[in-house]
N, C-alpha and C positions, 0 to 999 in steps of 0.2 A: 394443339399438340400438348398432351400431358407430359409433366416433368417428372424425372425419376427422383425417388425419395434419396434424400443425401444420406450416404453411408459414413459413419463416423470414421475418422482416420485411426488405424491401430498403431499406437507409439509403444516402441520396445520399452521393456522394464526399467532400462537405465534412463530413458528420457523421462518416463514417468516419475521417477526418484528426484530426477533434477527438478522437474516442475513442483513436486511435492516440498522440496526444500526451499523453492522462492516462496511458495505460498505460506509456508511455516514463518519464513522471515517477515512476511506482511502481516501475520496474525497477532499483532500486537498494536494496540492504540498508540503508545509513544513512538513506535517506529514509523507508523503511518503519518503522525505529526510531524516527524523529522523529515520524512520525504515530501511532505506538503510543504514545509519550510524550504526545502532545498530546491523546489520548483523555481524559486526567484533567483536562483544562482548559489554559488558556493559560500557557506559558512564555517566558521571555525567551531570547535567543540565547546568552547567557553559561550560563543553567541547561541549555539543550539540549546545548551543547558540553561541559559537564561530565558529563553523563549519557551521551552517546554516545562519550565519551573523544576528542573532536576538537577541532581549532582553531576559534576563533570565525569565521575567514575560510572555513574548508571548510564549517561548518554553515550560514554565510550564504550560501554558493553553493547548497547543497542546498535551502535555504528559498526561494532565488530560483526555482529550477526548480519547486517545489511551488506557489509564488505564482503564476507564469507560467501553469500549468496550472489554477488555480482550486481548488486543494485545500487551501491554507491562506490566512489573511488576516493581516495585521500591524495592529498597534496601538502606536503611540508614545506613551511615557509618559516625560517627561523625556530622559535619556540613553539609556533602554532602549527596545528594540523587543520587544514581546511578540507571540507568534504563537498562533493558534487553528485548529482545523480549520474549514475554509470549507464543505467538501462532505462529509458523513458517508457519502456512498456509497463514497468510497474506502476507508473502514474496513469497509464490508460486502464490498467486492471482496477485500481482505486476510483477511477472515474465510473467505470462500468458497475462497480459494487455500489457505489453512491447512487447511481441511477435506480438500482434494484430497491435499496432502501428506501428511496423517495416513492417509488410506486407502491411497496408495501404499505408504507405509512398512508398514502393517499387512499388506498383500499380500506384500510382500518378506518380512517376518518369517515368514509363514505358509508361503512357498515354501522359506525357509531351513529352517523346522522340518520340512516334508515331507521335503525332500532329506537332512537329518540322520537323520530315523527310517529312511529306506531304506538308508542307508549302515551 
């Protein structure tokens, strides 16, 4: 029995705008690094700044973008603000993209190896 081709889902423009907003929030290496660090649990801004080798002000700006996109959530404790991953789907997107990058690198390495063998 033949299977029917999969028809793409037609999302309304408002949904596409929200998706684009979240993808924009992920489109920065420092923000991706922050999310990667938060996989292990919540961290305060100063710990994140130290680990990404950035200033507290810069890391706070990145966290603000991630929070506005619904990807992280803050928790205040005394003078410190701790952040945790709010939506684990963002981490899955990162894993999917990492797989794409690894496959692309493997293809490139294979092409270089074939070209070198021919030379």
